C-alpha positions as CSV (number, residue, x, y, z in Angstrom):
1,M,-13.9,-13.7,12.2
2,E,-17.1,-15.3,10.3
3,K,-17.5,-18.5,8.2
4,G,-16.2,-18.0,4.8
5,Q,-13.8,-15.1,5.8
6,P,-10.4,-15.0,3.7
7,V,-7.6,-15.0,5.9
8,W,-3.7,-15.3,6.1
9,L,-2.3,-18.2,8.0
10,R,1.3,-18.0,9.4
11,S,2.9,-21.0,8.3
12,T,6.6,-22.3,8.1
13,A,5.8,-24.5,5.0
14,S,5.7,-21.4,3.0
15,R,9.0,-19.4,1.9
16,W,6.8,-16.1,2.3
17,G,5.7,-17.0,5.8
18,W,2.1,-17.0,5.0
19,V,-0.4,-19.0,3.2
20,P,-4.0,-17.9,2.0
21,A,-6.7,-19.6,3.7
22,L,-10.4,-19.8,4.3
23,V,-12.3,-20.0,7.5
24,H,-14.2,-23.3,6.9
25,D,-16.2,-23.5,10.3
26,R,-16.0,-21.9,13.6
27,E,-17.7,-22.5,16.9
28,E,-18.0,-20.9,20.3
29,V,-16.8,-23.4,23.0
30,N,-16.2,-23.5,26.9
31,L,-12.5,-24.1,27.8
32,R,-12.1,-24.1,31.6
33,G,-14.9,-21.8,32.2
34,N,-13.8,-19.1,29.5
35,T,-15.7,-18.9,26.0
36,V,-13.2,-19.3,23.2
37,L,-13.4,-19.8,19.4
38,K,-12.6,-22.9,17.7
39,V,-11.9,-22.2,14.1
40,T,-11.5,-24.6,11.1
41,L,-9.0,-23.1,8.5
42,R,-8.6,-24.7,4.9
43,D,-6.5,-23.6,2.0
44,D,-8.3,-21.0,-0.1
45,P,-10.0,-22.4,-3.3
46,R,-9.5,-19.0,-4.7
47,T,-6.2,-17.3,-5.4
48,V,-6.1,-13.9,-6.9
49,E,-4.7,-13.2,-10.2
50,M,-1.0,-12.4,-10.2
51,G,0.6,-10.1,-12.7
52,G,1.1,-11.4,-16.1
53,H,-0.9,-14.7,-15.3
54,T,-3.4,-15.9,-17.7
55,G,-5.7,-18.8,-18.1
56,G,-7.3,-20.9,-15.1
57,H,-11.0,-21.0,-13.9
58,S,-12.8,-18.5,-11.5
59,H,-14.2,-20.7,-8.6
60,S,-16.1,-17.8,-7.1
61,G,-17.3,-16.5,-10.5
62,G,-15.4,-13.4,-10.6
63,G,-13.0,-12.6,-13.6
64,G,-10.1,-12.0,-11.3
65,A,-9.5,-15.4,-9.9
66,C,-7.6,-18.3,-11.0
67,L,-7.5,-21.9,-10.6
68,S,-6.8,-23.0,-7.1
69,P,-3.2,-24.7,-6.5
70,F,-5.2,-26.8,-4.2
71,Y,-8.0,-28.0,-6.4
72,D,-8.2,-29.7,-9.8
73,R,-10.3,-28.4,-12.6
74,D,-13.2,-30.2,-11.7
75,M,-12.5,-28.3,-8.2
76,H,-11.9,-31.6,-6.3
77,R,-9.0,-31.7,-4.0
78,S,-5.9,-33.2,-5.6
79,D,-2.6,-34.4,-4.0
80,S,-0.7,-32.4,-6.6
81,I,-0.5,-28.8,-7.1
82,V,-1.9,-27.4,-10.5
83,G,-2.6,-24.0,-11.7
84,G,-2.7,-21.0,-9.4
85,D,0.1,-18.3,-9.2
86,G,2.9,-20.9,-8.3
87,Y,4.0,-18.8,-5.3
88,Y,2.3,-21.8,-3.1
89,A,3.2,-24.7,-5.3
90,D,5.1,-26.3,-2.7
91,I,2.1,-26.4,-0.1
92,E,0.0,-29.2,0.2
93,P,-3.7,-28.8,0.8
94,F,-4.4,-28.3,4.7
95,E,-7.0,-28.4,7.2
96,I,-6.3,-26.8,10.6
97,V,-8.3,-26.4,13.9
98,L,-7.3,-23.6,16.1
99,T,-8.7,-22.4,19.5
100,I,-8.4,-18.6,19.7
101,D,-9.4,-15.5,21.8
102,I,-12.9,-14.1,20.8
103,E,-11.9,-10.6,21.3
104,S,-8.5,-11.0,19.6
105,A,-10.4,-12.5,16.7
106,E,-12.6,-9.5,16.5
107,R,-9.9,-7.0,16.5
108,D,-7.8,-8.4,14.2
109,E,-4.8,-8.8,16.8
110,L,-4.2,-12.5,16.3
111,E,-0.3,-13.2,15.4
112,D,-0.9,-16.1,13.4
113,I,-4.0,-15.2,11.7
114,K,-4.5,-12.1,9.6
115,I,-7.7,-10.9,7.8
116,R,-7.1,-10.9,4.0
117,D,-8.6,-8.5,1.3
118,V,-9.3,-10.8,-1.8
119,D,-10.2,-7.5,-3.7
120,S,-6.7,-6.6,-3.7
121,T,-5.4,-8.0,-7.2
122,R,-3.3,-5.2,-8.5
123,G,-1.5,-3.9,-5.3
124,V,-1.7,-0.1,-4.5
125,D,0.6,2.9,-5.0
126,D,0.7,3.7,-1.3
127,L,0.4,0.9,1.4
128,I,-1.8,3.2,3.4
129,G,-4.7,2.5,1.1
130,L,-4.7,-1.0,2.2
131,T,-7.9,-2.0,3.9
132,H,-5.8,-4.3,6.1
133,L,-2.4,-3.1,7.1
134,H,-0.2,-5.8,8.4
135,E,2.9,-7.8,7.1
136,P,1.0,-10.6,5.1
137,A,-0.9,-7.7,3.4
138,I,2.2,-5.7,2.8
139,L,4.0,-8.7,1.4
140,H,1.4,-9.7,-0.7
141,A,1.1,-6.0,-2.0
142,L,4.7,-5.7,-2.8
143,R,4.7,-9.1,-4.6
144,L,1.7,-8.1,-6.7
145,R,3.8,-4.9,-7.9
146,Y,7.2,-6.8,-8.2
147,D,5.5,-9.4,-10.6
148,S,4.3,-6.6,-12.7
149,D,7.9,-5.0,-12.7
150,V,6.8,-1.9,-10.4
151,I,9.7,-1.8,-8.0
152,Y,8.5,1.3,-6.1
153,T,5.7,1.6,-3.5
154,S,5.0,4.5,-1.0
155,T,4.1,4.2,2.5
156,G,3.1,7.6,3.2
157,P,6.2,9.9,2.7
158,I,8.4,6.9,2.9
159,L,9.5,5.2,-0.5
160,I,10.0,1.2,-0.7
161,A,12.2,0.1,-3.4
162,I,12.8,-3.5,-4.2
163,N,15.8,-4.7,-6.2
164,P,14.5,-6.1,-9.7
165,F,17.7,-7.7,-10.6
166,K,17.8,-6.6,-14.0
167,S,18.1,-3.4,-16.3
168,M,14.9,-1.4,-16.3
169,P,14.1,1.9,-18.2
170,L,13.5,4.0,-15.2
171,Y,15.7,6.4,-15.2
172,T,15.9,8.1,-18.6
173,D,15.7,11.9,-19.1
174,E,12.0,11.6,-20.3
175,V,11.2,10.0,-17.2
176,M,13.0,12.6,-15.1
177,E,11.2,15.2,-17.3
178,R,7.7,13.9,-16.1
179,Y,8.3,13.9,-12.6
180,R,9.9,17.5,-12.9
181,L,6.9,18.8,-14.7
182,Q,4.6,17.2,-12.3
183,G,6.4,18.9,-9.4
184,E,6.1,22.2,-11.4
185,S,2.5,21.8,-11.7
186,G,2.4,22.3,-7.9
187,F,1.2,18.7,-7.1
188,V,2.5,18.0,-3.7
189,N,3.0,14.5,-2.3
190,L,1.5,14.6,1.3
191,G,1.6,10.9,2.3
192,G,0.1,9.4,-0.4
193,G,-2.5,12.2,-0.7
194,G,-1.8,15.4,-2.3
195,K,-2.9,18.7,-3.3
196,E,-2.5,20.9,-6.4
197,E,-1.5,24.5,-6.4
198,G,-0.5,27.0,-8.6
199,N,-2.1,28.7,-12.1
200,D,-4.7,26.9,-13.9
201,E,-2.6,27.4,-17.3
202,K,0.5,25.4,-15.8
203,K,-1.7,22.4,-14.5
204,E,-3.3,22.2,-17.6
205,K,-0.2,22.2,-19.8
206,T,1.2,19.4,-17.4
207,A,-1.9,17.2,-17.2
208,S,-1.7,17.3,-20.9
209,F,1.7,15.9,-20.8
210,L,0.9,13.3,-17.9
211,D,-2.3,12.0,-19.4
212,G,-4.1,13.8,-16.5
213,K,-2.7,11.3,-14.0
214,R,-0.5,11.3,-10.7
215,L,2.7,9.6,-11.6
216,P,3.3,6.7,-9.5
217,P,5.9,6.4,-6.8
218,H,9.4,6.7,-8.0
219,A,13.0,7.9,-6.6
220,Y,12.6,11.1,-8.9
221,L,9.2,12.0,-7.1
222,T,10.7,11.7,-3.7
223,A,13.8,13.9,-4.7
224,D,11.3,16.4,-6.4
225,D,8.8,16.5,-3.5
226,A,11.9,16.8,-0.9
227,Y,13.5,19.7,-3.1
228,R,10.1,21.5,-3.4
229,A,9.3,21.3,0.2
230,M,12.7,22.4,1.2
231,M,12.3,25.7,-1.2
232,R,8.9,26.4,0.1
233,G,10.5,26.4,3.7
234,I,13.2,28.6,2.8
235,E,10.8,30.9,1.0
236,M,8.7,31.1,4.2
237,N,11.4,31.5,6.5
238,L,12.6,34.4,4.4
239,G,9.3,36.0,4.0
240,G,8.9,35.7,7.9
241,G,12.2,37.3,8.4
242,A,11.4,40.3,6.4
243,A,8.2,40.7,7.9
244,R,9.6,40.5,11.3
245,R,12.2,43.1,10.5
246,E,9.6,45.2,9.0
247,Q,7.5,45.2,12.3
248,V,10.8,46.0,14.4
249,K,11.3,49.0,12.3
250,R,8.0,50.5,12.5
251,R,7.8,49.9,16.4
252,R,11.2,51.6,16.7
253,N,10.1,54.3,14.4
254,T,6.8,54.6,16.7
255,E,9.2,55.0,19.9
256,I,11.5,57.6,18.4
257,K,8.4,59.7,17.3
258,G,6.7,59.3,20.8
259,G,9.9,60.4,22.4
260,E,10.3,63.3,20.1
261,D,6.7,64.2,21.0
262,N,7.3,64.2,24.5
263,E,10.2,66.5,24.4
């Protein structure tokens, strides 16, 4: 955990349970004969852009950052919350000093401090793709997608759904057809990865219909993957059974023929 490292800090002041922070300072100190890490955390002057948010300044110089909820437009600490994504509007600027175990910090095993990925500004289709997979990273990724009206997210073969509390055009015949065609093209979901099977003509036709992109997580995708996996299993079992029966038949014929020769 180096100076300037973006982190998540567990905080009861946040309704999300975590607030973004920065490692402002760190120092190795001797405490009762043991070397520990003394870390100073401050509120983060950079907040990533949330879905649909516009305006604000970029303190870090990147185009994806917004004005911090803890700083005014001149980047001076303010008592009131301004700008930002609104999720931490009720959090006052803070500075906290913690004493932590060095080895736990290096392995990112601290219970109340987790490494934060500042590049994750849009969320991911599959949580396995997160650089750091822990509670605040998962909550943040799901929140980014939810703000963009994306209620489905995968975590490997598991589908996560968040109630949008509003009507959304997710279950139309056209949407169902797109997922059916993707399944027919032979693209199999394997825990967020995938592989393509089938003939090139079918894949080319489907890719044209789908704009050449893998469709995002959806209940239709999970259902289609499960159905096609089941059908492949049935075909394999039937094929295997027929092969075994043929092998037994040939062995039996060989035994009968051998018996006749002995006579």
